[in-house]
Residue frames relative to the residue before (quaternion, step in Angstrom):
aa qw qx qy qz dx dy dz
M 1.0000 0.0000 0.0000 0.0000 0.00 0.00 0.00
V 0.4502 -0.6591 0.5267 0.2923 3.56 -1.11 0.64
I 0.0825 -0.7896 0.6080 0.0000 3.55 -0.86 1.05
L 0.2888 -0.7357 0.5907 0.1628 3.56 -1.04 0.86
G 0.2060 -0.7664 0.5988 0.1079 3.58 -0.87 1.01
V 0.1076 -0.8077 0.5795 0.0135 3.57 -0.96 0.91
D 0.0924 -0.7330 0.6722 0.0478 3.54 -0.98 1.00
Y 0.1879 -0.8405 0.5044 0.0617 3.55 0.09 1.39
G 0.0457 0.7937 -0.6043 0.0528 3.54 -0.98 0.94
D 0.6576 -0.5311 0.3655 0.3898 3.55 -1.24 0.41
T 0.7972 0.2406 -0.1043 0.5438 3.58 0.98 -0.84
R 0.7982 0.1205 -0.0384 0.5889 3.57 0.92 -0.93
T 0.0952 -0.7825 0.6149 0.0246 3.54 -1.01 0.91
G 0.2638 -0.7831 0.5490 0.1255 3.55 -0.73 1.10
L 0.1469 -0.7816 0.6028 0.0648 3.53 -1.11 0.80
S 0.0230 -0.7611 0.6481 0.0074 3.52 -1.21 0.68
S 0.1345 -0.7716 0.6108 0.1160 3.55 -1.28 0.16
C 0.2946 -0.7360 0.5752 0.2016 3.53 -1.28 0.28
D 0.5991 -0.5467 0.4444 0.3804 3.52 -1.33 0.28
K 0.6945 -0.4956 0.3293 0.4045 3.59 -1.27 0.32
L 0.6675 0.4942 -0.3007 0.4689 3.59 1.15 -0.54
E 0.3715 -0.7647 0.4463 0.2795 3.57 1.36 -0.05
M 0.3819 0.7368 -0.4660 0.3067 3.54 1.01 0.90
L 0.8392 0.1019 0.0302 0.5333 3.57 0.83 -1.03
A 0.2616 -0.7479 0.5945 0.1371 3.54 -0.91 1.01
S 0.0779 -0.7865 0.6126 0.0124 3.57 -1.08 0.82
P 0.5316 -0.6305 0.4480 0.3452 3.60 -1.08 0.62
L 0.2599 -0.7525 0.5847 0.1562 3.56 -1.13 0.69
C 0.7331 -0.3288 0.2837 0.5234 3.55 0.49 -1.20
V 0.3297 -0.6676 0.6103 0.2705 3.51 -1.40 -0.08
I 0.1950 -0.7664 0.6039 0.0995 3.55 -0.87 0.99
E 0.1886 -0.7701 0.6017 0.0970 3.55 -0.78 1.06
E 0.3589 0.6910 -0.5382 0.3226 3.54 -0.20 1.35
G 0.2211 -0.8104 0.5339 0.0969 3.57 -0.74 1.05
Y 0.6344 0.5220 -0.3293 0.4654 3.59 1.21 -0.41
A 0.4669 -0.7536 0.3909 0.2476 3.56 -0.35 1.32
P 0.6765 0.4822 -0.3384 0.4419 3.68 0.76 -0.79
K 0.6497 0.4946 -0.3185 0.4815 3.61 1.00 -0.74
L 0.6370 0.5263 -0.3210 0.4629 3.57 1.00 -0.84
A 0.6463 0.5173 -0.3224 0.4592 3.59 0.91 -0.88
K 0.6447 0.5154 -0.3161 0.4677 3.59 0.99 -0.82
K 0.6655 0.5018 -0.3046 0.4610 3.61 0.90 -0.89
I 0.6599 0.4900 -0.3094 0.4783 3.59 0.97 -0.82
A 0.6404 0.5199 -0.3211 0.4653 3.59 0.97 -0.84
D 0.6350 0.5221 -0.3251 0.4675 3.59 1.01 -0.78
K 0.6573 0.4956 -0.3052 0.4787 3.58 0.98 -0.86
A 0.6292 0.5290 -0.3316 0.4628 3.60 0.99 -0.77
S 0.6528 0.5050 -0.3021 0.4770 3.56 0.99 -0.84
L 0.6417 0.5518 -0.3095 0.4336 3.57 0.97 -0.90
I 0.7543 0.3536 -0.2032 0.5145 3.59 0.93 -0.86
K 0.4178 -0.7328 0.4367 0.3126 3.58 1.35 0.02
A 0.1561 0.8049 -0.5474 0.1680 3.55 0.96 0.94
E 0.2665 -0.7698 0.5642 0.1346 3.54 -1.13 0.75
K 0.7751 0.1086 -0.0615 0.6194 3.56 1.30 -0.18
I 0.2285 -0.7407 0.6118 0.1578 3.56 -1.27 0.44
V 0.1231 -0.7494 0.6467 0.0716 3.55 -1.02 0.89
M 0.0962 -0.8169 0.5686 -0.0137 3.52 -0.64 1.20
G 0.4888 -0.6583 0.4894 0.2970 3.55 -1.00 0.84
M 0.1910 -0.7705 0.6008 0.0946 3.55 -0.99 0.91
P 0.3284 -0.7592 0.5269 0.1954 3.58 -0.53 1.16
R 0.0112 0.7753 -0.6303 0.0390 3.53 -0.94 0.99
N 0.5203 -0.5985 0.5036 0.3427 3.51 -1.23 0.49
M 0.6639 -0.5299 0.3440 0.4001 3.57 -1.18 0.45
D 0.6674 0.4769 -0.3103 0.4805 3.62 1.15 -0.47
G 0.6107 -0.5882 0.3327 0.4127 3.59 1.30 0.11
S 0.5495 0.6147 -0.4014 0.3989 3.59 1.23 -0.17
Y 0.4406 -0.6734 0.5302 0.2670 3.54 -1.32 0.32
G 0.1779 -0.7888 0.5816 0.0892 3.57 -1.04 0.79
F 0.7840 -0.3227 0.2355 0.4752 3.56 -1.27 -0.31
R 0.6042 0.5564 -0.3644 0.4388 3.63 1.08 -0.60
A 0.6196 0.5334 -0.3434 0.4622 3.59 1.06 -0.68
D 0.6336 0.5214 -0.3285 0.4678 3.59 1.02 -0.77
K 0.6486 0.5131 -0.3070 0.4710 3.56 0.99 -0.87
C 0.6406 0.5276 -0.3073 0.4656 3.57 1.03 -0.83
R 0.6506 0.5108 -0.3134 0.4664 3.59 0.95 -0.86
E 0.6336 0.5294 -0.3227 0.4628 3.59 1.00 -0.84
F 0.6751 0.4820 -0.2958 0.4738 3.55 0.90 -0.93
A 0.6151 0.5572 -0.3448 0.4385 3.60 1.01 -0.77
K 0.6279 0.5249 -0.3364 0.4659 3.62 1.00 -0.76
L 0.6489 0.5134 -0.3026 0.4730 3.55 0.99 -0.88
L 0.6768 0.4933 -0.2805 0.4689 3.58 0.92 -0.95
E 0.6352 0.5374 -0.3258 0.4490 3.57 1.00 -0.81
S 0.6831 0.4663 -0.2908 0.4811 3.59 0.95 -0.83
E 0.6549 0.5117 -0.3069 0.4638 3.60 1.09 -0.67
S 0.7795 0.3677 -0.1751 0.4760 3.59 0.94 -0.90
N 0.2623 -0.7738 0.5161 0.2571 3.59 1.20 -0.57
L 0.5289 0.5944 -0.4211 0.4355 3.57 1.12 0.74
Q 0.5315 -0.6013 0.4932 0.3356 3.54 -1.21 0.61
I 0.1574 -0.7784 0.6016 0.0858 3.57 -1.01 0.83
E 0.0834 -0.7620 0.6414 0.0317 3.53 -0.96 0.98
F 0.3535 -0.7425 0.5370 0.1880 3.55 -1.17 0.63
E 0.1064 -0.7616 0.6374 0.0486 3.53 -1.22 0.70
D 0.5526 -0.6178 0.4547 0.3259 3.57 -0.97 0.91
E 0.1299 -0.8262 0.5457 0.0519 3.59 -0.73 1.03
R 0.2727 0.7717 -0.5339 0.2122 3.59 1.14 0.42
L 0.8676 0.0902 -0.1247 0.4728 3.54 -1.02 1.02
T 0.3872 0.7350 -0.4931 0.2583 3.65 1.14 0.21
T 0.6358 0.5190 -0.3416 0.4580 3.59 1.01 -0.70
V 0.6230 0.5229 -0.3335 0.4767 3.58 1.03 -0.77
M 0.6627 0.4951 -0.3046 0.4721 3.59 0.92 -0.91
A 0.6387 0.5306 -0.3271 0.4512 3.59 1.00 -0.82
H 0.6425 0.5017 -0.3220 0.4815 3.60 0.98 -0.81
D 0.6386 0.5233 -0.3249 0.4612 3.60 0.98 -0.80
I 0.6418 0.5175 -0.3190 0.4675 3.59 0.97 -0.85
L 0.6764 0.4845 -0.2962 0.4691 3.58 0.86 -0.94
H 0.6544 0.5124 -0.3122 0.4602 3.58 0.98 -0.85
S 0.6813 0.4883 -0.2987 0.4563 3.59 0.92 -0.85
N 0.6822 0.4348 -0.2809 0.5163 3.58 1.25 -0.34
N 0.5282 -0.6901 0.3630 0.3363 3.56 1.29 0.56
R 0.3153 0.7146 -0.5521 0.2918 3.59 0.99 0.79
K 0.4807 -0.6635 0.4883 0.3004 3.56 -1.00 0.81
E 0.6202 -0.5952 0.3772 0.3448 3.54 -1.04 0.89
Q 0.6832 0.4972 -0.3027 0.4409 3.61 0.87 -0.88
K 0.6704 0.4787 -0.3012 0.4803 3.60 1.19 -0.40
H 0.4528 0.6951 -0.4493 0.3315 3.60 1.24 -0.17
K 0.6057 0.5950 -0.3510 0.3948 3.57 0.98 -0.88
N 0.6799 0.5068 -0.2894 0.4441 3.59 1.02 -0.79
N 0.7909 0.3396 -0.1438 0.4884 3.59 1.12 -0.63
V 0.5438 0.6872 -0.3951 0.2756 3.57 1.10 -0.65
D 0.6628 0.5104 -0.3317 0.4361 3.63 0.95 -0.71
A 0.6390 0.4984 -0.3286 0.4852 3.60 1.04 -0.69
V 0.6507 0.4955 -0.3158 0.4810 3.59 1.00 -0.79
S 0.6123 0.5300 -0.3442 0.4751 3.61 1.06 -0.68
A 0.6306 0.5218 -0.3265 0.4727 3.59 1.03 -0.77
V 0.6140 0.5332 -0.3382 0.4736 3.58 1.09 -0.70
V 0.6575 0.5100 -0.3109 0.4593 3.59 0.89 -0.94
I 0.6410 0.5218 -0.3151 0.4665 3.60 0.97 -0.86
L 0.7112 0.4562 -0.2672 0.4635 3.58 0.76 -1.03
Q 0.6552 0.5076 -0.3221 0.4576 3.61 0.94 -0.82
S 0.6130 0.5380 -0.3398 0.4683 3.58 1.07 -0.74
Y 0.6408 0.5174 -0.3080 0.4763 3.58 1.00 -0.86
L 0.6686 0.5072 -0.2995 0.4539 3.58 0.86 -0.98
D 0.6692 0.5051 -0.2973 0.4568 3.57 0.92 -0.93
R 0.6574 0.5148 -0.3052 0.4578 3.57 1.03 -0.78
Q 0.6469 0.5327 -0.3136 0.4465 3.59 1.13 -0.64
K 0.6369 0.5615 -0.3254 0.4163 3.60 1.13 -0.57
């Protein structure tokens, strides 16, 4: 099944998707939108376009595993997105995904100033790939 990965952010939200065999996550895009209802609509439209059957969203956790205010904000947005897309949403731990995304971009010789344009989509890939690997 095609799954949409989401790295939710206040200003930029990264999206990724996987193949039908659920083997490999790939970056899709970064949506720059801070207003939650508009963002949910844009993500739902992208999910429909790629024929996604599920959404996996990164869940922010503290390094000790506890949940903070960002997790509450993420859960609220997930409810909005779920009603907009009519798709099931599952959460995946997103601790250190941004750090890993920067490392991936750096190891591929991407210039530091260009990381900002790609890091959220790459973070969405890390989130979705982690979910896929855990399911196997």
